[in-house]
VEXDREN-2710 file (C-alpha; in Angstrom, 1 decimal):
% VEXDREN-2710
k/r/px/py/pz
1/MET/94.3/85.5/98.8
2/ALA/93.3/87.5/101.8
3/TYR/94.3/90.4/103.2
4/ARG/94.5/90.3/106.8
5/PHE/93.9/93.6/109.4
6/LEU/94.2/93.8/113.1
7/HIS/91.4/96.9/113.8
8/LEU/92.1/98.3/117.0
9/SER/90.8/101.7/118.4
10/ASP/90.3/103.5/121.5
11/ILE/93.6/102.3/123.6
12/HIS/94.0/105.1/125.9
13/PHE/97.1/104.8/127.1
14/GLY/97.6/107.5/129.6
15/GLN/94.2/106.8/131.6
16/SER/93.6/107.7/135.0
17/SER/96.2/105.9/137.6
18/GLY/93.8/103.6/139.4
19/THR/92.9/101.6/136.4
20/ALA/96.2/101.4/135.0
21/ALA/97.1/98.2/136.0
22/LYS/93.7/96.7/135.0
23/HIS/93.9/98.2/131.7
24/ASP/97.9/97.2/131.4
25/HIS/97.0/93.6/132.1
26/ILE/94.3/93.7/129.7
27/ARG/96.5/94.9/127.1
28/LYS/99.3/92.2/127.5
29/ALA/95.9/89.6/127.1
30/LEU/95.6/91.0/124.0
31/LEU/98.8/90.5/123.0
32/ALA/98.7/86.4/123.5
33/ASP/95.3/86.5/122.0
34/ALA/96.3/88.3/119.0
35/LYS/99.4/86.4/118.4
36/SER/97.7/83.1/118.7
37/LEU/94.9/84.3/116.0
38/ALA/98.4/85.5/113.7
39/GLN/99.7/81.6/114.0
40/GLN/96.2/80.2/113.0
41/ARG/95.1/82.7/110.6
42/GLY/98.7/84.2/109.3
43/SER/100.2/87.7/110.2
44/PRO/98.2/90.7/109.2
45/THR/98.6/92.9/106.3
46/ARG/98.9/95.9/108.8
47/ILE/97.4/96.6/112.3
48/LEU/94.8/99.4/111.6
49/ILE/94.0/101.9/115.0
50/THR/91.0/104.1/114.6
51/GLY/92.1/106.7/116.9
52/ASP/92.3/107.5/120.6
53/ILE/96.0/105.8/120.5
54/SER/96.8/108.3/123.9
55/TYR/94.1/109.9/126.4
56/SER/95.0/113.3/126.6
57/GLY/97.2/113.7/123.4
58/LYS/101.2/114.2/125.1
59/GLN/104.5/113.1/123.9
60/ASP/104.6/110.7/126.5
61/GLU/101.8/108.8/126.1
62/PHE/102.4/108.2/122.1
63/LYS/105.5/106.9/123.5
64/THR/104.4/104.4/125.9
65/ALA/101.8/103.2/122.9
66/ILE/105.0/103.0/121.1
67/HIS/106.7/100.4/123.2
68/TRP/103.0/98.3/123.3
69/ILE/102.5/98.4/119.4
70/GLU/106.5/96.8/118.9
71/GLN/105.4/94.3/121.3
72/LEU/102.1/93.5/119.4
73/THR/104.2/93.5/115.9
74/ALA/106.6/91.5/117.2
75/ALA/103.8/89.0/118.5
76/CYS/101.8/89.0/115.1
77/GLY/104.8/88.7/113.6
78/CYS/105.0/91.5/111.4
79/HIS/107.1/94.4/110.9
80/GLU/107.1/96.9/113.5
81/THR/106.0/99.7/110.7
82/HIS/103.4/97.9/109.1
83/VAL/101.0/100.5/111.6
84/CYS/98.3/102.8/109.7
85/SER/96.6/105.4/112.0
86/ILE/93.8/108.0/112.3
87/PRO/93.7/110.5/115.3
88/GLY/90.7/110.9/117.8
89/ASN/89.6/112.9/120.1
90/HIS/91.8/111.9/123.1
91/ASP/94.6/112.1/120.2
92/CYS/94.0/116.1/120.7
93/ASP/96.1/117.8/123.2
94/ARG/93.8/120.1/124.8
95/THR/96.5/122.3/126.4
96/ALA/97.6/123.3/123.3
97/ILE/94.2/124.8/121.4
98/THR/94.5/128.7/122.0
99/ASN/91.5/130.9/122.4
100/GLN/92.0/132.3/119.5
101/ALA/91.4/128.9/118.1
102/ARG/88.5/128.3/120.3
103/MET/86.8/131.2/118.8
104/VAL/87.5/129.9/115.3
105/TYR/86.0/126.4/116.3
106/ALA/82.5/128.0/117.5
107/GLN/82.3/130.2/114.6
108/LEU/82.5/127.2/112.5
109/ARG/80.0/125.4/114.3
110/ALA/77.5/127.8/114.7
111/HIS/77.3/128.4/110.9
112/ASN/73.9/127.0/109.4
113/SER/74.9/126.4/106.2
114/SER/77.2/123.6/105.3
115/GLU/78.6/125.5/102.2
116/MET/79.8/128.3/104.5
117/VAL/81.2/125.9/107.3
118/GLN/83.1/124.0/103.8
119/ALA/84.3/127.7/102.7
120/SER/85.7/128.6/106.0
121/LEU/87.4/125.2/106.1
122/VAL/89.6/126.1/102.9
123/GLU/89.9/129.9/103.8
124/ILE/91.7/128.9/107.1
125/ASN/93.9/126.1/105.4
126/GLN/95.0/128.6/102.9
127/ASP/96.5/131.0/105.7
128/GLY/99.4/127.7/106.1
129/GLU/100.2/125.7/108.5
130/PRO/101.6/128.3/111.3
131/ALA/98.2/130.0/111.5
132/ASN/96.5/126.9/111.0
133/PRO/94.1/126.7/114.3
134/PHE/93.8/122.7/114.1
135/LEU/97.0/121.6/114.1
136/PRO/99.2/122.7/117.2
137/LYS/96.7/119.8/119.3
138/LEU/97.6/117.1/117.0
139/SER/101.3/117.9/117.2
140/ALA/102.5/114.7/119.2
141/TYR/99.9/112.8/117.5
142/ARG/101.4/113.4/113.8
143/GLN/105.2/112.8/115.1
144/PHE/104.1/109.4/116.2
145/ALA/101.7/108.7/113.0
146/SER/105.1/110.1/110.9
147/ALA/106.9/106.8/111.5
148/TYR/104.0/105.0/109.9
149/GLY/103.7/107.2/107.3
150/CYS/100.4/108.3/108.4
151/ASP/100.9/112.1/108.9
152/PHE/98.4/114.4/106.8
153/GLY/98.8/114.8/103.4
154/SER/97.9/118.3/103.5
155/PRO/96.8/121.3/106.0
156/SER/93.6/121.2/103.4
157/CYS/93.2/117.1/103.2
158/PRO/94.7/116.0/106.4
159/SER/94.2/112.5/105.3
160/TRP/96.0/109.7/103.7
161/GLN/95.7/106.8/101.6
162/HIS/97.6/103.0/101.3
163/GLU/96.9/100.3/98.3
164/PHE/97.4/96.8/98.1
165/ASP/97.2/94.8/95.3
166/PHE/95.0/91.4/94.4
167/PRO/96.9/89.2/92.2
168/SER/93.7/90.1/90.2
169/GLY/94.4/93.4/89.6
170/VAL/92.0/95.1/91.9
171/LYS/93.3/97.6/94.0
172/LEU/92.7/98.0/98.2
173/ARG/93.1/101.4/98.8
174/LEU/92.7/102.4/102.3
175/HIS/91.6/106.4/103.2
176/GLY/92.6/107.5/106.6
177/LEU/90.3/110.8/107.4
178/THR/90.9/113.1/110.2
179/SER/87.5/113.7/111.9
180/VAL/89.1/116.0/114.9
181/GLN/90.2/118.7/113.0
182/VAL/87.4/120.6/115.1
183/SER/87.8/119.2/118.4
184/ASN/87.7/120.4/122.0
185/ALA/85.3/120.1/125.2
186/GLU/82.5/121.7/123.3
187/ASP/82.5/118.1/121.2
188/ALA/79.2/116.9/120.7
189/LEU/77.2/114.6/118.4
190/GLY/76.3/115.9/115.2
191/ASN/78.6/119.2/115.9
192/MET/82.2/117.6/114.6
193/ILE/83.0/118.7/111.1
194/LEU/84.8/116.1/108.6
195/GLY/85.2/118.8/105.8
196/ASN/84.8/117.8/101.9
197/GLN/88.5/117.8/101.0
198/GLN/88.5/114.4/102.9
199/TYR/85.2/112.8/102.1
200/MET/84.7/113.3/98.4
201/ILE/86.5/110.0/97.7
202/SER/86.3/109.4/93.9
203/GLU/85.0/105.3/93.0
204/GLU/87.2/103.9/90.2
205/ASP/87.3/100.8/88.2
206/ASP/89.1/98.5/89.8
207/VAL/89.4/99.8/92.6
208/ILE/87.8/99.0/96.3
209/ASN/87.8/101.8/98.7
210/VAL/88.1/101.0/102.4
211/VAL/87.8/104.1/104.7
212/LEU/88.5/105.0/108.4
213/VAL/87.3/107.4/110.2
214/HIS/87.3/107.7/113.9
215/HIS/83.8/109.1/114.8
216/PRO/80.8/107.2/113.2
217/LEU/79.4/109.6/110.2
218/HIS/76.2/110.9/112.4
219/TRP/78.9/112.9/114.8
220/PHE/79.2/115.3/111.9
221/GLU/77.9/118.5/110.8
222/ASP/78.3/117.7/107.5
223/ARG/77.1/114.0/107.3
224/GLU/74.2/114.1/104.7
225/GLU/76.6/114.7/102.3
226/ALA/79.5/112.7/103.6
227/GLU/77.7/109.9/103.5
228/LYS/76.3/110.3/100.0
229/PHE/80.1/110.4/99.3
230/LEU/81.2/107.7/101.4
231/HIS/78.1/105.3/101.1
232/ASN/78.6/105.2/97.3
233/ASN/82.0/105.2/97.1
234/ALA/83.4/102.8/99.8
235/ARG/82.3/99.4/100.6
236/ILE/84.2/99.5/104.3
237/ILE/84.1/101.9/106.7
238/MET/85.7/101.3/110.2
239/VAL/85.0/103.1/112.9
240/GLY/85.7/103.8/116.4
241/HIS/84.7/106.3/118.9
242/GLU/81.4/105.0/120.8
243/HIS/83.5/101.8/122.6
244/VAL/80.6/99.5/121.2
245/VAL/81.2/96.5/118.9
246/ASN/78.9/96.5/115.9
247/ILE/78.7/95.0/112.2
248/HIS/76.3/96.8/109.8
249/LYS/75.8/96.1/106.2
250/THR/73.5/98.5/104.0
251/GLU/72.6/97.9/100.4
252/ASP/70.7/101.4/98.6
253/GLN/67.7/99.7/96.7
254/PHE/68.3/103.0/94.2
255/SER/71.6/102.9/93.6
256/HIS/72.1/99.0/93.9
257/LYS/75.3/99.9/96.2
258/GLU/76.6/97.8/99.2
259/TRP/78.5/98.9/101.8
260/VAL/79.5/98.0/105.5
261/VAL/80.0/99.6/108.8
262/ILE/82.6/97.9/110.9
263/HIS/82.8/99.0/115.2
264/ALA/86.5/98.4/116.6
265/GLY/84.5/98.6/119.8
266/ALA/87.3/99.6/122.8
267/SER/90.6/97.8/123.5
268/ASN/90.5/100.1/126.6
269/PRO/87.8/102.0/127.4
270/PRO/87.0/104.3/130.6
271/GLU/85.6/101.9/133.4
272/GLY/82.0/101.4/133.1
273/ALA/79.2/99.9/130.8
274/TYR/81.7/99.2/127.9
275/GLY/83.9/96.3/127.3
276/HIS/87.1/95.7/126.1
277/SER/87.1/94.4/122.2
278/TYR/88.8/94.6/118.6
279/ASN/88.4/93.0/115.3
280/TRP/90.4/90.5/113.4
281/ILE/89.5/91.4/109.7
282/GLU/90.1/89.4/106.2
283/LEU/89.6/90.7/102.8
284/SER/89.2/89.1/99.7
285/HIS/87.8/89.3/96.0
286/GLU/85.9/87.3/94.6
287/GLU/84.5/86.8/91.0
288/ARG/81.6/84.3/90.7
289/ASP/79.4/84.4/87.2
290/GLY/80.9/87.4/86.1
291/SER/80.1/89.3/89.4
292/HIS/82.7/90.7/91.6
293/HIS/82.7/91.1/95.5
294/LEU/84.5/91.6/98.2
295/VAL/84.0/89.1/101.1
296/VAL/84.8/90.6/104.5
297/GLU/85.2/88.3/107.2
298/VAL/85.5/89.5/110.8
299/PHE/86.6/87.6/113.9
300/PRO/85.0/90.2/117.1
301/ARG/87.1/89.4/120.0
302/ALA/86.0/90.5/123.3
303/TRP/87.3/90.2/127.2
304/ASN/85.3/87.9/129.2
305/SER/85.6/89.1/132.4
306/ASP/85.5/85.5/133.9
307/SER/87.5/83.7/132.3
308/VAL/90.0/86.7/132.4
309/ARG/91.3/86.6/128.7
310/PHE/89.7/88.0/125.3
311/GLU/88.0/84.9/123.2
312/ARG/85.7/85.1/120.3
313/ASP/83.2/87.8/121.2
314/HIS/79.7/85.3/122.3
315/ARG/77.3/87.8/122.9
316/LYS/77.9/89.0/118.9
317/LEU/78.4/85.8/117.6
318/GLY/75.8/83.4/120.0
319/ALA/76.5/79.7/120.2
320/THR/78.3/79.1/117.2
321/GLY/81.1/80.1/115.0
322/ASP/83.9/82.3/115.2
323/SER/83.4/85.2/112.4
324/VAL/80.8/87.1/110.5
325/LYS/81.3/86.8/106.5
326/ILE/79.5/89.2/104.5
327/ASP/79.6/89.6/100.9
328/ILE/79.8/92.8/99.2
329/ALA/78.8/93.7/95.6
330/CYS/81.4/95.5/93.8
331/PRO/79.9/96.7/90.5
332/ASN/82.9/99.3/89.8
333/ILE/84.9/96.0/89.0
334/LYS/85.4/95.6/85.4
335/LEU/88.2/92.7/85.3
336/GLY/87.5/89.1/84.0
337/MET/88.1/86.1/86.1
338/ALA/90.5/86.6/88.5
339/GLN/93.9/85.3/87.9
340/LYS/94.6/82.2/90.0
341/GLU/98.2/83.0/91.0
342/GLN/100.4/82.6/94.2
343/PRO/101.1/85.9/96.1
344/VAL/104.8/87.0/95.7
345/GLU/106.8/87.6/99.2
346/PRO/108.1/91.2/98.7
347/MET/111.6/91.7/98.4
348/GLY/113.8/92.2/101.4
349/VAL/111.0/91.0/103.7
350/PRO/112.0/88.4/106.1
351/ALA/110.0/85.2/106.3
352/VAL/107.1/85.3/108.8
353/PRO/107.7/83.3/111.9
354/PHE/104.0/81.8/111.8
355/ALA/102.8/79.5/108.8
356/ALA/101.4/82.2/107.1
357/GLU/98.4/81.6/104.2
358/ASN/98.5/83.5/101.7
359/THR/100.3/86.2/102.5
360/PRO/99.7/89.3/100.8
361/LEU/101.9/91.0/97.7
362/ALA/103.7/94.3/98.9
363/PRO/101.5/97.3/99.5
364/LYS/101.4/100.5/97.6
365/PRO/102.7/103.6/99.3
366/VAL/101.0/105.5/101.6
367/THR/100.6/108.8/99.6
368/ALA/101.4/112.2/100.8
369/ASN/103.0/115.3/99.9
370/PRO/103.2/117.7/102.7
371/LEU/103.5/120.7/100.2
372/THR/99.7/119.8/98.2
373/THR/97.1/122.1/98.7
374/THR/94.7/120.5/96.8
375/HIS/92.4/117.2/97.5
376/GLU/94.5/115.1/95.1
377/VAL/97.5/113.6/96.8
378/SER/100.6/112.7/94.9
379/PRO/101.5/109.2/95.4
380/MET/105.3/108.8/96.3
381/LYS/107.2/106.1/96.7
382/VAL/108.0/104.8/100.0
383/ASP/107.8/101.4/99.9
384/SER/111.2/100.1/100.4
385/THR/111.5/98.1/103.8
386/ALA/115.3/99.8/104.5
387/PHE/113.1/103.3/104.0
388/ASP/110.2/102.3/106.3
389/ARG/112.8/101.3/109.0
390/LEU/114.6/104.8/108.6
391/ARG/111.9/106.6/108.9
392/TYR/110.4/105.1/111.9
393/LEU/113.7/104.8/113.8
394/PHE/113.7/108.6/112.7
395/TRP/110.3/110.0/113.8
396/HIS/110.0/107.4/117.3
397/TYR/113.9/107.5/118.8
398/LEU/115.4/111.3/117.8
399/ASP/113.6/114.5/119.4
400/TRP/113.3/117.5/117.5
401/GLN/116.6/118.9/118.1
402/GLN/118.2/115.5/117.1
403/ARG/116.2/115.0/113.9
404/LEU/117.1/118.9/112.7
405/LYS/120.6/118.1/113.7
406/VAL/120.9/115.0/111.7
407/LEU/119.0/116.6/108.7
408/VAL/121.6/119.9/108.7
409/ASP/124.3/117.5/109.1
410/VAL/123.8/115.8/105.8
411/ASP/122.2/119.0/104.4
412/ALA/119.6/117.5/103.4
413/LEU/116.8/120.4/104.3
414/PRO/115.1/121.9/100.9
415/LYS/116.5/124.8/99.5
416/THR/113.7/126.5/98.9
417/ALA/111.3/125.8/101.9
418/ASN/108.4/127.8/102.3
419/GLN/107.2/126.4/105.1
420/PRO/108.6/127.3/108.6
421/VAL/106.9/124.9/111.1
422/PRO/109.7/122.2/112.0
423/GLN/107.4/119.7/111.9
424/THR/106.6/119.9/108.3
425/LEU/110.0/120.5/107.0
426/GLU/111.4/117.4/108.9
427/ARG/109.1/115.5/106.9
428/VAL/109.8/117.4/103.8
429/ALA/113.6/116.8/104.0
430/LEU/112.9/113.3/105.0
431/GLU/110.6/112.1/102.5
432/SER/111.6/114.4/99.2
433/ALA/115.2/115.9/100.0
434/ALA/116.9/113.2/101.5
435/LYS/115.4/110.7/99.2
436/SER/116.1/112.5/95.8
437/THR/119.3/113.8/96.7
438/GLY/120.9/110.6/97.2
439/LYS/121.4/111.1/101.2
440/LEU/119.8/108.1/102.8
441/HIS/123.3/106.6/103.8
442/ASP/124.5/109.5/105.3
443/LEU/121.0/110.0/107.1
444/TRP/121.7/106.5/108.2
445/GLU/125.0/107.0/109.6
446/ALA/124.1/110.6/111.1
447/MET/121.2/108.6/113.1
448/MET/122.5/105.3/114.3
449/PRO/124.4/107.0/117.2
450/LEU/121.5/108.5/118.8
451/ILE/119.4/105.2/118.2
452/PRO/119.3/102.8/121.6
453/GLU/122.1/100.3/121.0
454/ASN/119.4/97.4/120.5
455/LYS/117.5/98.9/117.9
456/ARG/120.5/99.8/115.9
457/ALA/121.8/98.0/112.5
458/SER/123.8/98.1/109.7
459/ASN/123.9/100.5/107.0
460/PRO/120.9/99.2/104.1
461/PHE/121.8/101.9/101.8
462/GLN/124.9/102.6/99.4
463/ARG/125.9/105.9/99.2
464/ASN/123.6/107.9/96.7
465/ASP/121.2/105.9/96.8
466/ARG/117.6/107.1/95.4
467/LEU/114.4/105.6/96.2
END
C-alpha cells in the first residue's frame, strides 16, 4: 500500500490585484489537474502545504484560501479536514510586529554563538504567550491551522506531529516545523532561526520521520546542528520558499544514512522567472532480502504556458515517464517481512467517489498539547471524524466572539486556566475540556445556528460523549 500526498507551497492568496485574474485561473487549472490525478491514483491521504498560504498574513487572505482548499479537497475526493500546513514568511502579518519584537529579532540575529541563540529562545518562551514576541504576527495563520489540528504544540516547540500506520506495523510520522519564529523584513539567507526544540527529533525503531519546513535548511543560522539531526533522523524533508522544483537524494558514506529533500516549487509565485508547480507524492514501505526501504515516488506537475494547463514537468522529467522513483534505506526498521494485508477503511469515513487504490489506514492523531512547555508533546486523541468536523467548523466559520460565546454557553472553558490569551484558551477548551467533560453534543448544538446553512448537519454526538 502507498500513502498519497498532494504537496503544495507558496500559494500566496492576496497577491497584487494586477495578477489576480491569472493566478485565479491557474489555481482553477490546478484543481482540474489534481482531480485527474486523484481519479488515476486514488484520493490523497493528506494535502500538505509547506507555507505561504497567504501573501501578507491577513485573515481575509486565509478565508479566501479556505474556500479554494475546500474546492481542492472536493476535487480530490478527500475530507475537507484532511489538510496539514506549516507557516511561511508570507503567513506573517508584519504589521503586528512591535518595535520591541524587532529589537528581540535583531538581538537574536546578532548573537555569534548558536548556544546563546538557543538559550535565548528558551528564556523568551518561558515568559509565556502574552509576552511572546514571535506569536502575534501568526495569529491569523494559527486560526487557519487550528481548524486542521495543525496549530503549535506549545510556544517553546511550535511544531506538530501526525502519524500513519503501514500494514506492516511501521509508522510514518510527519513533523510540521515553524521556520518563522524570527521573521520580518530583515529576513535573509543564513539569518533565519529554527530552534533546537523543533529539529531535535529522534530516530525510533520502526518509525519513518518526514519533516515539513518552509525554508530549506541553508536559510538557518543554526543549520549546522539542524542538518545533523534532520539528515540522520528523517528520511524525507519537504520544503517550499525558493519557488523551484528540485528533488535531491543524499547518502552519508560514514553514517550510511540516506535522505531526500523535496522542493514543491510554488503554486502561485510572483510574476517573473518562476513557474507554477506542485507535487503528487506516494510513499510505500518495502522489505527486500531482509532490508527495509521507503519507496518515494514523486509526480512533479508544472504549468505549461503554451497549452495553458498543468502537465507532467517535462523540463524535470525529460522525454519519458511521469514520475521519479527513489529508494531510501531505512536501517532503523527492525520488522520482519511486511504482512500483505488489505488496508481497512476508517470507521465513519464515507467511501471515496474515485476508484482509490490502496486506501490508507486511518491516521493517528495530530499531537498537540497547548500547555506543554517541553519538547515532548503528549499525543491527544483527535482522530474522530466527527470531532475533526466540529473543530473545522469551529475555527473556520465562527469569529472569536462567537467561539468564546459557545464555549461559555456550554461551560467548556477550563476552570483553572492560566493562559489569558483567547486563542490558546479556545483551543484548550475545544480540544481538552469539552472532550473530557462530555460537552461535544452541546457544543455542536450551540454552533449550528452560527454556521452557514449549507455547512449545517445533524449532531453526530450523543450527550456525554467523550473522545
